[in-house]
N, C-alpha and C positions, 0 to 999 in steps of 0.2 A: 571452420565451423564444427563442433561437435556432435551436429547432424547432417546425415547427408545422403541424400537419394540416389548420386552418381557410382558409387561404391558395386562393383559387378563383384566382389566373393569377399569375404572376413570370416571370423569365428562367429559361428553359432551361438547367440545366444537365449537361450532358453526363460521367459517370465513367465512362473506358473504357481498357481497354489498347491493346496496340499492335495488333495483331488486329481488334479492334472496331471501333477508329480507320481504318484502312486503310477499313472494309466504308461508315463513318459519313461518308467523305469522299469517294467515290464518288457519293453520294446528295445533294451540294449541288451548288448554282446555281453560275454562274461565279464571283459577285460574294464569296463566300464562297471558293472556292479560290483568287479573289486577291488574296484579304484573309491567307489563309494564306502565301502566297507571298510576298507582299509587305513582310508583317512579319517575313518567314523562321522560320517556324512549326517548328519539326526533330521534329515526331511526337512532343514528351514534353515534359509540363510546363502552364501554362496559355494558353489565348489567349481574349481576350474580343474576341467577332467580334459590330462594330455593324449597324444598317441605316443603309441610304442616309440619313437623316433624323440619323444621329449618336445612337439609341436603340438601348439594347444587341439586340443578336438573340438571342443565347445564348452561353453559356460553356462550353470543351472543356477538360478536364481529362484529359492522357494519363500513365498510369502503366505501370512494369510488374509493379507489385502491387499491385493495385485491392482484391483481399482484404487487406490489411495493414490491421488497424483505425485506422492513425494515418496512412494514407496521406493523405486528405483534411483532415489535421489543423494546414495551412497556409493553406487556401483561403481561409476567413473573414476574414484578414488580408490575403488578396491581393485581393479581390473590393472592390467599390464597395457600400456600403449600398443595402440596398433588398432587395425578394423574389427567391428562387431556387425554382424548382422540379425536384426533382431527378430524373435521368434514367440507368438503370445497369440492369443485370441484376438479376432479384431477390437473387439469394444474393448480391450486394454491397451491398443496400442497409443493413443493416444497421451495418458496417465504415464504409461513407462517413458515415454518420446521426452513429456513434460519434467516425468520425475528426473530423468537423466541430464536436461540442460540446468535444472536447477541446480542441481548439483554441482556441476563445472561453472557454477558461479564463484570466479575470486575478486578481491577487490585491490588492485595493485596499483593504487594511485603513486604511494608511498613507496613500496615495499613488492618487488616482482615476484611472482608464484615461480620454483623452479620445478615444480612438476610436470608431465607431459601428459596431458591426457587421451582419454583412447575417443574414436571416432563408433556411431553408430548409424548402421546404413537402414534407411527406413523406405520402401518404397513409393507410399504414395508422397507424393510431390508437393500437394495441396494440403496435405496433414502437415508437413513438417512446416509449410512457410505460416500454417496458422499456430502451431505451437510456439515455432521460433518468433513470432510475435508477442506472444505471451509472455514467452521468457525475455525477450529482449525489455518488456515493459514493467518486469518484473525486477530485472538488473538496473533499471533508471532508476527505481525507487532506490533499490540497497543503496546504489552509489550515492544520491545526491543527501539519504541521510549517514552514512558512512562519513562522507568529506566533515572535516574538523571546518567549527566555524570559521576561523581564520580565510577559508578558501569557500566558504559556503554561506555568504551576506545576501541580501537584497538584489545587490546587482549581480550577483553570479546565479540566482534563481530567473533575472530578468533574462539572463545569457541563454539559458535552458531554456525558457519558451521559447525566445528567437529562432535558437535552434530546432526546434521541433518544426516552426513556420519555413523555414530554411527547407526542411525536409518536404514537409507535409503540404505548406502553401498557408496562406491562413496571413492574419498581421498580428504584431504586440503593441501595446501601444504603455507608455509607464508614467504615473504621475508621480512626482519625486519632491521630496524635502516640502519647503515651505507652499509649493504648489496643493497638497493636501488640503490646507486651510483654504486657501482662497476657491478648491476646489470642493470644498465642505467635506471632509474627508476626519473629519476633528480628532477621533475617537485612533485611526491608523498612525494620526501625525503624537498626538498625546503619549503613546505609547514608544515609540521608535527614536523620538524627537533629540533622550539624553548619549543615543550613541554617534561615534564621528560617520558610521554608516548610515543613509539617510534612508528615511523610510519611505517606502514606494508602494503604491498600489500598480499591481503587472495585470495586464487584461489583455488575453489571445483571443479572436475570435476566429472562427476557419467553418468552413461547409457555406453551403447555399442556405438563403436569406428566405426562404421558399419552405424550407423543412422545420420539421420541430425543432424548436429549441430545448438543449440541457444546459444547463447553468452550474459549472462548478466552481465551490468557492473552499480555497486551502489556506487552513495559517498557518501563515509562512515567520515565524519568530524562530530568525539563525541563530540565537541565542538565547537565554532564559538564566539570566540571574535571579529571577524574582523581582528586580528593580530595588525599591528602597525597604521593602520585605522580603529581604535579601534571604534567597533559600542556604541550606547549610552545604557544607563542601559534598557530603554524600548527595544532594539531592540537586546539584550542579554540576558531578562530572557529567553527567552522560545529555545535558543539556542541549551541543551540537543537534539533537534528534528531534528539540521541538519545531523543526520546521519539517516534522515528517508527512504533515496533511499536505501541504503543497507539492511534496513526494509523490504523494497519493493520487492527486486530482493530473498532475501531468504525467503520471503512469497510466492512468484514462485515459487521459487526453490520447497520451502514444497509440491506445488501443484503437482508438473509436477514429482518430487519423488513419495510423496505417491498413485498418479494415475500409477504409472509406464509407463509414456508418452513415446512413440518409439523414443527418440530423446539421442542425444551426450549433455548435459548438461554441459554448462562453467559459473561459477560466477568470477565475480573479483569485488573485493572488494578494492578502495584504502582508507585505514583508516588511519586518523590522527586525532590531536588535534591540531586547529588553533591556538596558544600561544602568546603569548608575553614574549620574552627575549632576549638576549642583541645580542643572535645570530639570532632572525628573519628574515623574510623575509622581504624587503625594496619596498615601493615604489621607484620605478624607476630604481629596479635590472633589469638584462637580463637574461632569463633562456633558454639554449637550452636544448628542450623538448626530450622525447625519440625517434620521429619520426625526427629530426634535424632541423626541425624550431625553430626558436627564440622569444621567445615573450616578451616583454617590459612588466613589473609589473606597471600599474597605478592604480592597488586600494587592497590592500592585502585582502579587504575584498571580492573579485572575485577568492577566493580560492579554489570554488568548481569544477570549468570546469579546474585549473589546476589540481588536482587530477587526473577528468576524463581524459584526455587528455593524458596520460601516458597509462592508464589502454586501453583506446580505442584502441590507436597503437599497444599495445600485444596483444588485441582481434583480430587485425586485422590479425597478423601474421597464423592464422587459415582459414582465410576466410570463417565464419562461414556463413552459410543460412541467418541465421537471428541474427542481431545486436542490441539488446534493451537496453538502458541506463535509471536509475527511477536517478532524484536528487532532493532536496529542493534548488531549484537554484537561481531565482530570485522571486522579490517582484514584478517586474513587472508584472509577470505571474497571481499575482493575483489581479492585479490591473484592468487589463484586463477581469478577470474570474472570479473575487472573490475566495474567501480560498475552498470552496465545489464543484468546478467544476476541475477538474485539463486536463491543453491541452498539448498538445503534437503536437511534430513535426517527422513526415515520409518522408522519401526518394521515397515511393508508395504510389501514391496515391488511387489504390485499396485497399490496408493494411488500411490504414487511413479510407475508409469508410466501409469498413467490422467492424474496431474497433468501428467506433461511431455506427451502428448499434446493434450489441451484447452491449454494453455498454446502450443502450436504452431498451434493452430487459429485462435485469437480474440486472437493477437500480445500476449501477454504470459505468457512462456515464462518457465518454474522449469527449475532442473535439481537432479538427487538427487547428494547427495554421501555420502560412505560412514560408514557408523558404525563406522571400524575399532577393534573393542575391545582389539587389543594396547597403543593409546593410552592405554590408564585408566592404565595406568602410569604415566604421565607426570605423573599428578595425585597421587601419591603424599606424604603428608606423613609427616615424622619422628615426631610430638606431635600428627596428627589424623587423622581419618578420611580425610580427603584435603586437597587445597590448589585456589583458587579459581583456579587455571591453572598451565601448563606453566612449567617453569623455561626452556625454550630457546624459540625462536621458531617452529618449523616444526611445521605439522598443527595449527596457532591455531582453525580454526573446528570441525576435528573434535574436539579438548579439551575446547571450550566446548560441543558440543553432548554428548558424553560427561558430562560432568559435571551436564548438565543431566537427561538418562536416568537418573542414579544417582535422581532423585525421581520418575520417573513409574511407580514398581511395575513396570517392563517392559511397559508399555501396550499392547497390540497393533495399536494403530491410532494412532501419536502422530505430528504433522509439529512437526518446530521450522524455522520460515524464520529463515533469516541474510540479511537484505535492508540494502542503502544507503539508500533513503526519499529519495535524492535524486536529481537530475540534474546531473552536474558540466557537462553543455553542451548547448545548445537540437537538441533534435532536431524533428519534425512533429508538432505536437501535443502537444509537451511541452518546457515553457521549462523552463530552468535554475529549480532552488530542490526544492521537496516534490512528490515523489512518489509512488503506489501501485505497488508492485510484488507479483504474484502475486493482489492481493485479486479479480479478477477469475476468474481462474484457480480461486484455490478454491471462489469461490462457486457456479460452472457445476460443480465437482466435487461438490459438496454436494448442488445443484440435483438431476443426475442419479439421485443416491444415496437422496434422500428425497423430492422434491415430487411428489404423487399424480397 
């Protein structure tokens, strides 16, 4: 592991802000000062300082934002392999450790990494355990999203859910193929029936049923061709990530279970491939959903809300204390907030404020969007209770959220996250590819609310 509590010695690694660096510099000997001067160290970034015999004396990392949980994200790849001992302010240790681990992530299923990464020593074993759990959950989300659709179909998502219960306890049931029709999950079946990979509803249960119930719902569209409303080439290229919502709820489940949070957890994943075949869902079709509402299909590429609505209806049978869904749902949210800030909708204003505050403190920001009810009329259908999407392009993230809201029975504490699940550019500790957005923030909200 790239964090260790058992290493007794190593190269000191100082993580400093600019003011701390000025203080640190005044305490150094002439050799160190001369090294910084002659290497033209600007007082920002990394300096690897040697001893006179050529061995490493210490490393300094100076940043404007040492409390950013990704500030140290590139350190592990910038330093020679070996052991380093973290030296920083106590309040910065967790952020530094998480950034270090986040930066050590590699997706190696198909291509091995040849770089030998260093180890960071931290004395606080409890903190190391806490950070390791968070980094492991983040890596789980990244791995699932990065895996190509050929190896990440509904049955593969189900196996991940089973693996969680093998590790932490609980149970998983699966409703597969035509069984979805007999058990009244018509929209999940309709979206997934064209694929050779049978659609299914994955249902994970964990925890004491005497505890408050938290239900997570994750969009599991393992590949989205767009259906008969076929996507263009550019739009289809990265649709392996359209199961990102399911990856997020599995990552969040990992955090809840690994930390033994005293809740009754249920995770529902409607898992499908939106494929093209002779029996594919058609524009203009009308489906009677699990709730009884009829939905006219305006666009087969607005399929995520269709699979989610049946799962949300099932979730409401338990009357959970909190209902939280994650989905890579709309391009409109990316237009509104960009690809790196996830938007969410909430039926509870205080919950929304709490989440945004937590996200600011742990470098996992989320942004509350309005459930503007007048836009509901944009989902009007002439022949069904509603359409699956609005005819026009405006306010698409809001109309998608309002569609889902129709199946929540006005739940008083419902959260809907519309996420990218993907890094389009490399950032510190965040490589291009699958990414977890809002998972740590939601977990810390739940921990503050429910932990004993």
